[in-house]
N, C-alpha and C positions, 0 to 999 in steps of 0.2 A: 234734462229733457232729451238732449241729443243721444245720451247713452241709453235712455229708455227706448227711444225710437229705433236705435240700432239693435237693441236686444230683441225687440218685436220683429224686426226684419229678419234677424238670424233665426228666430223661432219659426217664422213662416217658411224659411228655406228648408228647415229640417222636418217639417210636418207635411205629411201626404194628405192634404185636405183639398176639397174642391174649391176652386176660385169662384167667389160669389160677390156680386156688387149690388147693394141695396139701392133702389132708385131714390134719387133726390127729388124733393117736391118742387120741381121747377114750374114756373108759370111762363107761358109764351104769349106774346101779343104782337100783332103786325099793324103798323101805322098805315094810313091810306097812301102815303108816298113810298111804301115798300120797305121801310126800315123794320127790322126784326128786333124785338126786345125780349130778352130772357132774364127772369129774376129768380133768385134762390134766397129765401129768408133763412138766416142763421144768426140768432141772438146770443151765441156763446161768447162773443166778444163785441164790444161797442165800436166796431169798425166795419168799413164798407170797401169793396173792390168795385170799381167802375171801369169797364173796358169797352173800347170801340174797335172792332175788327173790320177791316176792309178786305174784300175778296180781290186782292191785287198783290202781286209779288213779282219776282223775276220771271215767272212764267209768262207774264204779260208784256215783257220787253222784246226788243228786236235789236239786231246789230246797229250800232250807232248811238243807242241810248241805254246800253247795258249798265246796270247799277243805278238807274234812275229811281227805282222803288226805294232803295235804301237811302239815297241822297235826299229824296223828297221826304222821307221820314224825319230827317233833320230839319228840313224847311218848315215842317208843320209846327215847329216851336218858335217861329220867327215873328209871330204876331198876327192878329186878325183885326177886323173892323173896330171892335170894341175893346180890344186888349192889346197892349203894346208888346214889342219884342221882349221875350223872356218873362212877361207878366204872368202867363199861364203857370210856369214853374213856380214863380214867387208866391202866387196866391195859394197854391196847393201846399207848398212846403212851409209857408209861414204859419199855417194852422196845424203843423205836425204831420202832414201827409207826405206820401212818396209818389213820384211820377216817373214813368219810363216808357219805352217803346221798343219794338223789335220788328224786323223784316225777315221773312222766310221766302222760299221759292214760291209759295202759294198765297200768302196773306201778309198784311201789315197790321200790327196791333198797337194801340195806345192804351196804357193802363195806369190807373191811379188807385192808391189806397189811402183812406182818410177817415176821420171821425164822422159819424152819421149825420151830424149837423151841417156838413159841407156838401150834401148831396145836390142841392139846387145849384150851388156855385159851380160844381164840376160839370153838371149837365149843360149849364149855360156856356162854359168855356169850350166844351167839346162841340156843341152845336155851332158856336160862332166860327170856329176854325173849319168846320165842315162846309160852311156856306160862304164865309167872308174872309178867307185867308188873304193876307197882304204880304207879298214878297217882292224884293227888289234885286237888281243885278249885284249890288254890293253885298247883300246878304247871301246870295248864291255863291259869290266868289269866296266869301268867308267859310261857308259850310263845305264847299268843294275841297278846300285845303284841309279841313278837319277829316273829311272822308278819305282823302288821299293819304294822310298820315295814318289813318286807321288801316288802310290797305297796306302801307309799308310794314306795319307791325304784324298784321294778321296773315299777309300773303307774301309780299316781296322779300321780307327779311325773316320769314318763319322757316323753321326746319321742315315743316310738313305742309303748310298752307298752299304753297305754290305747286307742290306735288299733287295735291288734291285738285287744284285748278286744272292742271294738265290732264288728270284722269277724266274729269267731268267733260272737258272739251273733246275727248275722244270716245267716251261712252255715248254721248248725245251729239251727233254730228249736225242734226237739223233742228231739233227742238231747243227751246229756250232754257231747258235745264242744263244745257251745255256750258253755262257760265255760272259762277258763284254770285250770290246776292250783292257782293261788293262791286261787281262789274269789272270789265276790262279797263285798265288805267286810261288808255287813250279816249275811250268813250266818256268816262267820268270827267276828264279834263275838258271835254268839248260840249257837254250837255248845256243847252242854253236856257235862259229864262222862259222863252216861248215853249220849249219842250216841257218844262215843268208846269206851266200854266195849262197846256193842252192835256197833260197827264192828270192834273188836278180836276179839270173839268170833265174828263171822261170817267174817272174811277171813284172820285171822292164825292159820293152822293148817297142819300139814304137807301136807295134801292140796291146798293152794293155793300151795305153795312149791317153788322149785327152788334147791338149793344147788350152787354151782359153785366148785371148788377147782382153782387153776392154779398150778404152780410146782414147787419142789424138794421133791416129795413122792412117795410110793409110793401108788398107787391103793388097794391092799389095806389099807394102814394108814389111809388117809382113810376108807375104808368102815367099818372097825371103830370109829373115833372118832365118826363121824356116827351110826352105829347105837347106840353107847353113850349119846349125849346126846340125840339126836332120836327114837330108836326107840320110846320109851315115851310120847311125847306123843300124846294121843288125837286121832283124825282127825275131821273134820267134812266128809264128802264132799258134803253137800247145800249147795253154795255157789251163791247166786243169781247168774246171769249176765245182764248187760244185753242187752236186745233192741234191734236197730237199728230205730228207729221214726221215722226222718226221712222226711217226705213228699217226693215228687219236686218239685224246683224247676221251676217252669214259666214263669219270667220273671226278668229282671234285677231285683235289689234294690239300691237306692241309699240311702246314709246321708250326711247332712251333719252333721259332728261339729264343734261349736264348741269351740275351745280356744286358749289362748295358745300361739302357735307362731311361730318365727322365719321359717319359709319354708312355702310351700304344699306339701302332702303328700297323696298318695293311696295306697291299697292295694286291690288287687283279689284276690278269692278265688273259685276255681271248685271246686265239688264234684267229687271224683274218687274212684276206687276205693281199696279198702283195701290194706294191706300184703299182698304175696303174690299179688295179682290178676295175671292174665296181662299186663295192660296197664301194670302199675306200672313195669316195667323200661323200656319205651319212654318213659313219662312222666319217669322219672329222666333219661334221655338227652336228651329234649326240654328239660328244665329246665336242663341244663348248657349246651345250645346257646343258648337264649333268654336266660337270666338268671344263668348261673353265673360270676360274676366280671367283671373289667374287659374281658376279651376276648369276652364274650358279645354277642349281637346287640343286646339292649336297651341295654346300657351303651355299646357303640360308637355306636349310633344317637343315643341321647338325651343322652349326656354329651359325647362327642367330636365327632360329626358335626354334629348340630343345636344342641348346646350349650344345651339347654333345661333340663337337670337337673344337679344336683351329685352325685346318686346314683341308681342304678336297678338293680334286681335282683329276686331271688325264689327260690323253691324249691318242689319238690313234697314235701309232708309226708304220708307214709302212716301210718295208725294201724290198730289191729286191726279196727275196724268201718267205717272210712271214711277219706277223705283229702281234702286241700285243696291246690290248686295256687295258690301266692301269687305276686303280682307287685306291685312298689311303685316309687315314684319320689318323690324330694324335689326340688322344682323350683328353678331359678335365680331370683334376685330379678327381678321383672317378668314372669315366666312363670306361667302358670296350670296347675292340674291338668287342665284340658281339653286344653291343649297336650300334656301328658304322656300322658293317656289315648289321644289320637289317635295318637301315635307308637307307643305300646305295642301297641295293637290292630292297627295296620298290620303290625307285625312278627309278631304272632300269625297274621294272615291269610296272610302269606307262607308260614308253616309249613304251612298247610292246602292251599296250591295249588302250591307249588314245592318239589321234593325238595331236601333239604339235600345239600351236597356230600359226597363221600367223605371229604375231609379234615376237615370239620366233624364228621362222624359219628365218625370214628376219634379225633379230639381229645377229644370228649365222653366216649367210652368210656375213654380213657386217664386222663382226670380222675377218673372214678369208680374206676378201678383204683388210682390213686395214693392217693385218699382211703381206700380199703380197706386198703392196706398201711400207710399212715401211722397209721391208726386201730387197728392190731392189732400194735403193737410190744411192749407191756408185758403182763405177766400179767393186770393188771386190765382192760386193753382186751379181751384175748381172753376173759376171763371174762364181761365185759358182753355180748359178741357171742353167746357160747354161751347165756347166760341168756335173752337176748332171743329168740333163735330157738326155744329150747325152750319158753318160756312163751307167747309171742305167736303164733309160727308153728306151734307144735306139734311141732317136731322140729329139734334142733340141726344135723342133717346137711344141712338145706337151705342152710346157709352155703356148702357146697362145690358147690352147684348154681348159685350166683349168677353165676359167671363165664360159664357157658354161656348163661344167660338174657340177660345184657347183650350178649354177643358176637353173639347171634342177632338183635338189633334191627336193622332195615333202615330206609332212607330212607322207604320206603312205610309202615312202622309209625309213623314220626314224623308223617307226614301224616294217617294214620288216627286216631291218638289225639288229635291237635290238632282234627280235625273232630268227633270224638266228645265230647270233654270241655271244650274251651276255646271254647264258644259263648256268645253273649250270654244265652241262656236260663238257663244255669247259673252266671252271674256275679253276684257281690255286690261292690259298690264302696263304700268309705268315703272321702269327701273331707273333709279338714280345713279348716274355715272359720276363718281367723285372727281372733283377737281381741286387742286391746291389753291388756297387763297392767294390772289394776286396773279394767277395764271392768265395768259393771254386768251381772249375769247376764241372759240373755234373758228378756223378759217383765216386767222390773222398770222 
């Protein structure tokens, strides 16, 4: 099956066809307390995906409680009024289901996949922890340690995670996108139970949630079940929304970051527009051309042709209130980050002055098309897409307009957005300064 999907993806990359998305027969229902329900019937397999997405993430945090969104994601599995600690997991998994959650800059999502006969159980479990979560200081202390160990692995002892952390802290000086979802270590160490309960009371309510159910179900039945368990939960419509307070960047920012590293490394970030902005589609296509995999311009130039890097790439990441265009390179032994920056910026300058070829443009669009289809195979993947577009973009139907937006991107659009957003003035660069393992800290 995997080989078949890969063959289909390759075929799409080689075919100059228009990207088209057939609309899914989604049903939308809004409860009186503000909860939004989306259902998509698909009886191709006797399975169901049930997701609850809350419009809250690191964008809603402030200094002192950075990382609380992710930490609280862990706390949501610690039990509620009618279900003991870890019972949610046990009940779903004992019937063959799967359960997980994730936190992003913009939202927190809890998702389960299970047999269709478990629909009412899962709805009851999710509604109970939306309204009646029970958490203690002891549980918080336990999950805090889990999160700190996760931070050790993903950031502090990672060859790249801490570099990305430094970049975001300098791309966004005022906005809460300036820290990663894992949060700053000192803040995670000091978040209190009171902080968690205030956070829960503010953001975890039906007016701030979207429930998405995809699979072997009937929409009318799902509506009744969701109304039964979620309908009586009180709403709190006065949910504080973050304000985009990032000042305009008026010059390049450069950071020299000292760490133990096997090879020289740099990462550049450019402030770019938010998800759904008219230019976001051209930036996605530009990203595929410049830094999307081994066939991209940056990789071909820096790894294959000049042989100055062992890796080069990047991507455009769009969020609800802003975006960042990333580009990075890990250099060959004996080469410097200055060599890498020079080559990368030359490739960016070409995009500003020379139209990309029709073949490059179509290939990039086909890559995006392949990613779309490969990312929408399962009930869970479809549910994630629906939840994201409804929560962050404001309307799930925008999914079905994406094809037209990408197909409309021209070579002139690529030149325009490159000139608009990828200039030195809006660039932030972190260069890793190599230190030997065991060397004394700077200043000692």
